[in-house]
C-alpha positions, 0 to 999 in steps of 0.5 A: 665574451669578447663583447662583454669585455669590449663594452665594459671597456667602453663603458670605463672608457665614458666614466673616464671622459666624465671625468676628464672633459665637460663643455661650459661657457663660464664669464665674458669678459671685457665692455659690453657690446653697444651698451644702451642702459645704465643702472644703480642701486646704492644700498645693494652697491651694483651697477647694471648695464643693458645693451642692445642685444638685451642683455642685462649685466649687474657687477659689485665687487671685483669677480661679483657678477652676473648676466642674464639674457632677455628672451626677446631679440629687444634693445634695453632701453632703461634698468631700474633697481627696486630700492632696498630689494635685490630687484631690479626692473628692465624694459625693452625697446619692444615696449615689455617691462621686466621683474629680476630678482637675485635669489639664493641656490646652492650658496650662492645668488643668481639673476632670475627672470621673475615677470614680463608685463606689458601696458595694455589700453582700453579696446582701440587705444592708439599704440602710443597711448601705452609706449613708455617713455618714462619709469620711476620706481618709488620708495616704497619698492611696491609701485611703478609709476610708468609714464608713457608716449601719449602723456599717461601715467600708469601705477603698477603694483610689483613684483606682480605687475598687477595695475592699480588702474584706480591710480592712474594718471590720464592725461585728461586729468592734468590737461584740465589742471593746467592754468588755462593761459599756458601755450601748449595746455592742448599737446603737453605731449610724452611724459619724458620723466618721473622724479618723486619729492625726496622729502614727501613719497606723495609727491611726485612731478610729471615732465612733458616734453613740451615742458610743462612740469606738474607736481601730483599727489598720489593720495589725494590724486590732484595737482599740487603745482604747475611749473610752465617751462616752455622750452622742449624738456630732456630732463628734471632733478628735485634738490636733496631738501625738496625746496627745488626742482632743476630742469634742463634743456632743448636748447642748452639751458636749465632752470631752477624754480621754487616748489611749493610757490606760485604757478607760473613763478620762477626763481632764476633766468634760464641758465645757459652755460655755453651759450650764447651761441645755439647749443645743443640740449641737456640731457641730464642734470643732476645737483648734490649737495656737501656737507660743508662747501657748495654743491657739485653741479653735474649735466651732459651735453649743452654744448655750441652746437655750431663749435662743438657739437661733435664733442661728448661731454660731461660739465662738472660745476663745483665752486670755482672749479669747472671742468667739461669732461670731453670722453670718447664715444657717445655718453650713455648715462652718468651717476654720482656716488655718494658717502654713508651709510645711507649714501647720503654724503659728500659725492665721492666718485661720478660714473659714466657711462659711454658707448664704447667704455665706463669712466669712473671720476674721482670727486674726493681729490684735487684735480679727479682723477680717473681712478683705474676699473678692475672690470670694464675694461675697454679691450679694443680701445684699440682693435684687436689682431691678435692673442695669445695666453701663457698658463701658470706664469712663474711668480718672479716673472710675474711680480716683474711684470706687475712692477713695470705695468704699476709705473704706467698707472701713476696717473690713476688716483689712489682711491679704492674702487668704488662699486663693492657691493656682494661677495666673492665666493670663488676659491683662488686661482690655482695659477696665474695666467696671463691673455696677451691682447695685440692690437692695430696700434702697435701696443701689446696689452697684458691682462691677468685672466687668472679669475673672472675678471681679466683685469690690465697688468701692463701696456708694452708699445712697439710704435717708439722704434719707427717712424710714424707721424705722432709725437710720443710726447704729445699729451692730448689730455688737457686743453689749453689754458684759459680755454672756453669750455673748459675741456678735458680729455677722458677716456681711454678709447682710441680706435684711430691707428696712426699707420696700420702696418703697426699692427700686432699680428704674432705674440710669444712669450716665454714665460721662463726667459722673459723674453717675447716676440712680437709681429707685426703686418708689415714683416716687422719681428721685435724681440724684446727682453723684460728689464727692471730699468729704463734704458735709451738705446737705438735698435737696428733692422736686420733685413732678411730676403725672404724671395732669396733671388726669385726673379720675376716676382713683383711687391704690390703691396704697403712699404716697410716700416722706417727704423729710428736712427736716434736712440730711444727711451724704453720705459721698465718693461719689455724692452726691444734689442733685436728688430728682423725686418722681412722683405718684402714686408708682408704679413707675419703668418707664423712665429715661436721662440726659443728661447734655451736656442736664442733662436727667433722663427717667423713665416710670411706668405713667402717663406720663412726664415731662423734668425740668432738674435744672440750673435744677430746673423740670419741662420736659414731662409726658405723660400716656399712661393709657387710660381702661380702665387702671384696673390702673394705678391701683392698687398692688402689694397691691391688684393681689394682691386683684384676682387673687383677685377674677377667681380666683373668677371664672373658678372661677365660670365654671367651674362654670357650665359644668359645670352647662350641659354636664351640662344639654346632653349630649345636644345635644353630638355635634350641637353638635362636629359644627356648631363643627368644621366652621365652625373647618374653614371658618375656616381655609380661608378663611385665607390666611398664609404658611407660615413665618408665625402671624396676630398677633391686634391687641392691644387698645386696652383691654389693662390698662398699655397707657400704661405707658412701657416706654423712653425715649431721646434723640437728636439727628437730623431731626424737623422737616425733612431740613436740621437735626438737633435735640434730641429725646426719645423714650418706647415704651409698652406699648400699642405707642405711640412719642413724639416731641417736639422738644426746644429748647436755650438756647445754653451761654451762656444755659442756666443762665437760658433755659428748655428748651421741648419740643414734640411732633414725631411719634407712631408707633401700631404696628399691632399694639400689641405694647409697645415695648422699645426705640427707635435711631436710625441716622445717614445710615451705618446707625450707632446714634447714640453715647452722649452724650459719647461723641465729646467723650471720643474715644471714638467718632466723630462721627455721619454728620449728612449723610445721611438717619436712620432710627430703628429701633423694636424692640416684642415682636414685630418690628423696624421701621425708619422713615424719618425726617424722614416716618417712613415704615416703610421694613423690618421684620423679624417674630420672632412671626410665624416662631417664636412668641417674643417680644422681652424685651431688646434693645441695641446691642453691637459685634462685632470680627473675630476676625482683623482688629483694624480690622474691626468691626459693630454688631448688636442683640442681642435676649434672646426670652421662649424664653429663645434671643439673637439678633444682628440687623444694623444698619441692615437688619435682619437674623437673624444668629445664634440661640443657646438660652442661658436656659431659657425657664421661667426667668423671674427669669433672662429677666427680669434679663437686660442687655447690654454695648456689647461682645457680653456680659451676664450674668443671675440663675441663681439670687437669689446668682449671676450667669451671663456670656455673650458672644456675641462672638468678641473679647471673652470674660472667662472663667476662664484658670488652671493649678494645680500639684499639689504634692510631699508633705513628704519623697519616702521612703514614709511609714513605716507606710503600709497599704498599703505602698507609696510615697505620691509626689506628683504632678508639675506638670501641664501641656500634653502631659502626659495621657499621662504622667498616664494611665500614672501612673494605671495602676500604682497600678490593676489591670487591670480598673480601667483599664477602668473609669476608661477607661470613666468619663472625661469633662470636668466641665461648665461 
């Protein structure tokens, strides 16, 4: 009977786990790492980006996002949408082509890969014959023209990827049609580009690397005209009226050729915009007409090689306006968005993908300002150094931060975001969340993390407080008047920091009071308050000596930052009013704020301190430095020297051991047997539990044992079991926990009477494992609420009648102690069971997916193996475990931050956060629908090369999968359908 009850209880608990916990990687925030290709569909209004890691990402209106991942570990080199279809083709650098489609499923669209194709040449042919260098999706939507390295053009039917051999254009066919007097007729080189005649879809122009351009009639299978350029060809643009072709070349020139003229006829001399000295290649050129004025001309590159060869520029010329847009990193590609229902109106926006960001220029407004991007924002415009998440922001604070951020965005265009494809079907976020990122240049960026889009909200800069080499009034965006080329800097990616000591290491925001504290690399701690008006003030530094007069230590690291003596004008937003400077100026490793008590606690590798920012006075200073912690006295640079020294010593020991082995080679066998016998005897003596490992206690001589890992404020029982007191808890790298009682004066005397602190408890963990977190549990076993949370009616009052407990989370185990006696009650071992170590821990609330009324708290844990666990509170039982991050991804594990509602963020690259969730109730993921457009006119297009109608797809929604397959089946021939069925698979998301 007992067994039955226990089994019933376990099954009930398992059902509850299913209602509470579910692991999902939901969305990637930020800018794709190492983008390599760009595509755009005017009819779908979708943007596509391919990356070097084989990912393809689609973006439309804010929150409309799709992601696919090729199975091949190869870079995406080209992305092309099929005209008037919800489909696209990708080309990888392994020469494979992939067909993707947006298909309806359960009322929303999903990105699926439905086909894969690789060109195969005749037996014995060289690989270059079929190496694809140019892709042209024909306007019929039924053909792909593939130019190759060998100079051939293959015609392939889509979506089934069936090669139409009879329509292929061989190099011999083209060579035989070239005039005898063309100097490069015997070596045309590869197909550089393919363009379709915008007025006659039976004609395409084939551009060869050597410079020759051939107008080819697809129906007649013959050349119509030859354009014998002699410079290396880079790109071609066929003007909208079909009368001219523009070609750009490797010498920085472009030419304009008349279509329909005699072979060899050139309308104008080559134009070298930035000649007369040698120039870099113009890699792409686009010309678009306007209704009432001169055309727009866009081209990338063409800069003078010697003077500006390192610039990444796109030139825009419109009438007398000539601007060279100077970007922050290498240009991948660009396209132009146009007005009108069929996207044939005046150019409205220039979209440029560079290696580190996406920039959109407003071409309708004078001055061509930048349009602020709602997504694809470069999180790494300065390298991210830390993160902090705040859930459920009160509306008043939210609006004040947004208002301060809006003042910083006044230089952006007022035009709306121009890429608005798809529909966002996701419900409104249940609450307002902020993600704060600290950066190497001393800035803190606020992001709206409530939904799928990680939108920039506000940026705080701390550099103005300190004396740096740059003038804050410098404006680098505009070039000097009369400068040639007429440069204009655009983009916000700026990875260079004026002073690495400015880097932000820790952030803590109180969402109820509006107080913010940030700490940096050189031991600086700033306390800031949100102010709706600009203010001019001087920030004085309060120096805190954490060594407390200990002798024999000499700091070898960087000096502290110099504070500006003159008043500084701070814009509306968060403004600093207190600066605490740790001495030695080591990196701040722990930080917390209690806005109700007006206290900030901070820690470094030397100790921790408590500061009263209302009275601007020190409350507590404690040195935790161990006499053997000499490494703690060295900065990052001197530590490199220590590593080199230890490496040299290691190599010397290896050399000595090799010499010793050669000398005593004769005795090796006997010594080996003796060592094996000794090892077996030691193993026989060990009495270990079968599921646990023996963990050696760490020596107190280990380096950085005094480094402070965590700080925590709590009101709990420390002196006796009948009276609660304010307290500060500090955990160190050496497994030590210090608890201090704080005496707070009455509210009416808070500004006059000092706060006092006295040591109350000290816990030394047996294995001396680093302390990662400390949490006090109330009489019901629930974690204590945040400061001011109860006062704002956002949490129930903690139970202060029953006995409290303190949970100490170390790298190796979770241990619960009673209060106020501090006696061990229960523990959960981690390292002894599976060898993993805790890297991150945080309290989260998990709501049931079935009952709105039920929720429970748990401890979210990330280990060095990349696994996430949920540990129950207060009984510290393992609930669930999921693999999350690759254990080799050390930087990803180090960057992880948890939310209060069971979600998390970690960096998958310097510019991207991966978002994950363990909660069944709170899930932020894209939910969107894309309707495939109808082509302009339902009748078959005249001159369609295949002679078939080019009707577009209709709306793709739930329940239409069978119809979609039938439609595809009609367009395929016999065995092509089985090929498709064998290759249909969902994209990796």
